[in-house]
C-alpha positions in Angstrom: 0.0 0.0 0.0 1.3 3.4 -1.0 0.5 5.9 1.8 1.0 8.9 -0.5 -2.0 7.6 -2.5 -4.0 7.3 0.7 -2.9 10.9 1.7 -4.2 12.1 -1.7 -7.7 10.8 -1.0 -7.6 12.4 2.5 -6.3 15.7 1.0 -9.2 15.8 -1.5 -11.7 15.7 1.3 -9.7 18.2 3.3 -9.7 20.7 0.5 -13.4 20.1 -0.1 -14.1 21.0 3.6 -11.7 23.9 3.7 -13.3 25.5 0.6 -16.8 24.9 2.0 -17.0 24.4 5.8 -20.8 24.1 5.5 -20.1 20.4 4.8 -19.2 20.0 8.5 -22.5 21.4 9.8 -24.7 18.3 9.4 -22.1 16.1 11.1 -22.1 18.2 14.3 -25.7 19.5 14.1 -27.3 16.1 14.1 -25.0 14.8 16.8 -25.7 17.8 19.1 -29.5 17.6 18.5 -29.5 13.9 19.2 -27.6 14.0 22.5 -29.7 17.0 23.6 -33.0 15.4 22.8 -32.2 12.0 24.4 -30.5 13.8 27.3 -33.7 15.6 28.3 -35.7 12.4 27.8 -33.3 10.7 30.2 -33.8 13.6 32.7 -37.5 13.1 32.5 -37.0 9.4 33.3 -35.2 10.4 36.5 -38.2 12.6 37.5 -40.7 9.9 36.9 -38.8 6.8 38.2 -36.5 8.3 40.9 -33.4 6.4 41.6 -34.2 3.7 39.1 -34.6 6.4 36.5 -31.2 7.7 37.2 -29.7 4.4 36.2 -31.8 4.3 33.1 -30.8 7.9 32.3 -27.1 6.9 32.3 -27.9 3.9 30.1 -29.9 5.9 27.7 -27.3 8.7 27.3 -24.5 6.1 27.0 -26.5 4.2 24.4 -27.1 7.2 22.3 -23.5 8.3 22.6 -22.3 4.9 21.3 -25.0 4.6 18.6 -24.6 8.1 17.3 -20.8 7.5 17.1 -21.5 4.5 14.9 -23.8 6.6 12.8 -21.2 9.3 12.4 -18.6 6.7 11.4 -20.8 5.4 8.6 -22.2 8.7 7.5 -18.7 10.3 7.3 -17.5 7.5 5.2 -20.4 7.5 2.8 -20.5 11.3 2.5 -16.8 11.3 1.4 -17.7 8.6 -1.0 -20.7 10.4 -2.3 -18.6 13.5 -3.0 -16.8 11.4 -5.6 -20.2 10.0 -6.9 -21.6 13.5 -7.4 -18.4 14.7 -9.1 -18.1 11.6 -11.2 -14.6 11.3 -10.0 -14.1 7.5 -10.2 -12.4 7.5 -13.6 -10.0 10.0 -12.4 -9.2 8.0 -9.3 -8.9 4.6 -10.8 -7.2 5.7 -14.0 -4.3 6.6 -11.6 -2.2 4.0 -9.7 -4.7 4.3 -6.8 -5.9 0.9 -5.6 -9.2 0.0 -4.1 -7.6 -0.7 -0.7 -5.9 2.7 -0.7 -9.1 4.4 -1.6 -11.0 2.6 1.2 -8.2 3.4 3.6 -8.3 7.1 2.7 -12.1 7.3 3.3 -11.7 5.3 6.5 -9.1 7.8 7.8 -11.4 10.7 7.0 -14.3 8.9 8.8 -12.1 8.3 11.9 -11.3 12.0 12.3 -14.8 13.3 11.7 -16.5 10.7 13.9 -14.1 11.2 16.8 -14.6 15.0 16.6 -18.4 14.5 16.7 -18.2 12.0 19.6 -16.0 14.4 21.6 -18.6 17.2 21.0 -21.4 14.9 22.3 -19.3 13.8 25.3 -18.7 17.4 26.3 -22.4 18.2 26.1 -23.3 15.0 28.0 -20.8 16.0 30.7 -21.6 19.8 31.0 -25.4 19.6 30.5 -26.4 16.2 31.9 -23.5 15.5 34.2 -22.7 12.2 32.5 -19.0 11.3 32.4 -17.3 8.8 30.1 -14.9 8.0 33.0 -17.5 5.5 34.2 -16.5 3.2 31.3 -12.8 3.2 32.2 -10.5 1.5 29.8 -13.3 -0.6 28.3 -14.4 2.5 26.4 -11.5 2.0 24.0 -12.3 -1.6 22.7 -16.1 -1.0 22.8 -15.8 2.2 20.6 -13.2 0.5 18.4 -15.7 -2.3 17.7 -18.4 0.2 16.8 -16.0 2.1 14.6 -15.0 -1.0 12.6 -18.7 -2.0 12.3 -19.6 1.5 11.2 -16.9 1.4 8.5 -18.3 -2.0 7.4 -21.7 -0.5 7.0 -20.2 2.4 5.1 -18.3 0.1 2.7 -21.4 -2.0 2.2 -23.6 1.0 1.4 -21.0 2.5 -0.9 -20.9 -0.9 -2.8 -24.7 -0.7 -3.3 -24.4 2.8 -4.8 -21.4 1.7 -6.9 -23.6 -1.2 -8.2 -26.9 0.6 -8.8 -25.7 4.2 -9.4 -26.3 7.5 -7.6 -30.0 7.0 -7.8 -29.5 4.3 -5.1 -28.2 6.9 -2.7 -31.4 6.7 -0.7 -30.5 3.1 0.2 -27.6 4.4 2.4 -29.4 6.4 5.1 -31.8 3.8 6.5 -29.1 1.1 7.0 -28.3 2.1 10.6 -32.0 2.4 11.4 -32.6 -1.1 10.1 -29.8 -2.5 12.3 -30.9 -0.7 15.5 -33.8 -3.0 16.6 -31.6 -6.1 16.4 -28.5 -5.0 18.4 -30.2 -3.9 21.6 -29.1 -0.2 21.6 -31.6 0.7 24.4 -32.6 -2.8 25.7 -31.0 -6.3 26.1 -31.6 -8.5 23.0 -33.1 -11.1 25.4 -36.5 -9.3 25.2 -36.6 -9.8 21.4 -38.4 -12.6 19.6 -36.2 -15.6 19.0 -35.7 -14.9 15.2 -34.6 -11.3 16.0 -32.3 -12.5 18.8 -30.6 -14.8 16.3 -29.9 -11.9 14.0 -28.8 -9.6 16.9 -26.3 -12.2 18.3 -24.6 -12.3 14.9 -24.0 -8.6 14.9 -21.0 -7.2 16.8 -22.7 -4.0 18.2 -24.9 -6.2 20.3 -21.9 -7.1 22.4 -20.7 -3.5 22.6 -24.0 -2.3 24.0 -24.3 -5.3 26.3 -20.8 -4.4 27.6 -22.0 -0.8 28.1 -25.0 -2.0 30.2 -22.8 -4.3 32.3 -20.5 -1.4 33.2 -23.4 0.9 34.1 -24.9 -1.9 36.3 -21.6 -2.1 38.1 -20.6 -5.5 36.7 -17.3 -6.5 35.1 -17.3 -6.8 31.3 -16.4 -10.3 30.4 -13.4 -10.8 28.0 -15.7 -12.9 25.8 -18.0 -9.9 25.3 -15.1 -7.7 24.2 -13.7 -10.4 21.9 -17.1 -11.0 20.3 -17.6 -7.2 19.8 -14.1 -6.8 18.2 -14.0 -10.1 16.3 -17.5 -9.7 14.9 -16.8 -6.1 13.8 -13.5 -7.2 12.1 -15.3 -10.0 10.4 -18.1 -7.7 9.1 -15.4 -5.3 7.8 -13.6 -8.0 5.9 -16.9 -9.2 4.4 -17.9 -5.7 3.4 -14.5 -5.1 1.7 -14.7 -8.3 -0.2 -18.2 -7.3 -1.4 -17.1 -3.9 -2.5 -14.1 -5.4 -4.3 -16.5 -7.8 -6.1 -18.7 -4.9 -7.2 -15.7 -2.8 -8.3 -14.3 -5.6 -10.4 -17.7 -6.2 -12.0 -18.0 -2.5 -12.8 -14.6 -2.5 -14.5 -15.3 -5.7 -16.4 -18.8 -4.6 -17.7 -17.7 -1.0 -18.4 -20.1 0.4 -15.8 -17.2 2.4 -14.3 -16.8 4.3 -17.5 -20.5 5.1 -18.1 -21.3 5.7 -14.4 -24.4 8.0 -14.2 -27.7 8.3 -12.3 -29.3 6.0 -14.8 -26.8 3.2 -14.6 -28.4 0.2 -13.1 -26.8 -2.7 -15.0 
C-alpha cells in the first residue's frame, strides 16, 4: 500500500471541507441535536422513576453516545464517497495508480477524524449539560468504541458498494441502513427481550456485544473478556466481508464497463 496515495484521498476531502466548511455542519448538528433530545428524555425518566430512573438515564445517554458514534462513522465514510459520486470522479481515481484498498483506507481515515470529533462534542455536552462522564466506562471504552468504529466502516463500505452497483439514484439506500440494524442490536434494551428470530440476527452482529458491555458497566458489573472479543471479532469479520463485497462490485463494474459510463441512470 502506498500511503502517499492514501494521503491524496484524504487531501481531496480536506480541500473540499476547507473551501466549503458548511459540509461539516450536518455532522455536528445532528450529533448535538441527538444528544440534547435524548438527554432531556433521560432527565424526564429520573423525575418519573426516581433512583431507578437515574440508572436508566445513564444507560440511555450512554447508548445514544455509542450509537450516534457508529452513525457518524458510517455517514462520514459515505459522505466522502458520495462527493466522488456527485463529481463523477471515479475514472480520475482509478485511471491513476490508486488501488481500491488505498481508496477505502483514505475514506476510513477521514471517517475516523470526523466521527471522533463528533463524539467528543457529544461527550462534552453530556458532561456539561447532563453530568454524564465517560470516565465510568474506564479502559473498556476503547475496545467498545473500536468495535463500533469497525462495524460503522463495514456498513459504510457495504452502502458504498450498493451505490457503486446501482448508481447514484440508489443513494437513498444508504441512510436507512443504521436504522434497520438498530432494533436487532439492543441499543436501548437487552436482546433477550426480542423474539427468537430477532435474537438470532442480533447475536450475529457485533454492536450487540458492545451495547451489552456498556450496560454491564453501568450496572456495576465487570465486562467479560468474551463480550469484548465478540464485539471486536464480529466487527472485524463484518469489515472483511464488506470489503470483499465492495471489491467484487468494483471488479464487475470494470469488467462490464459500468465504471466508464457511471451515471444516475446506470443500473446494470
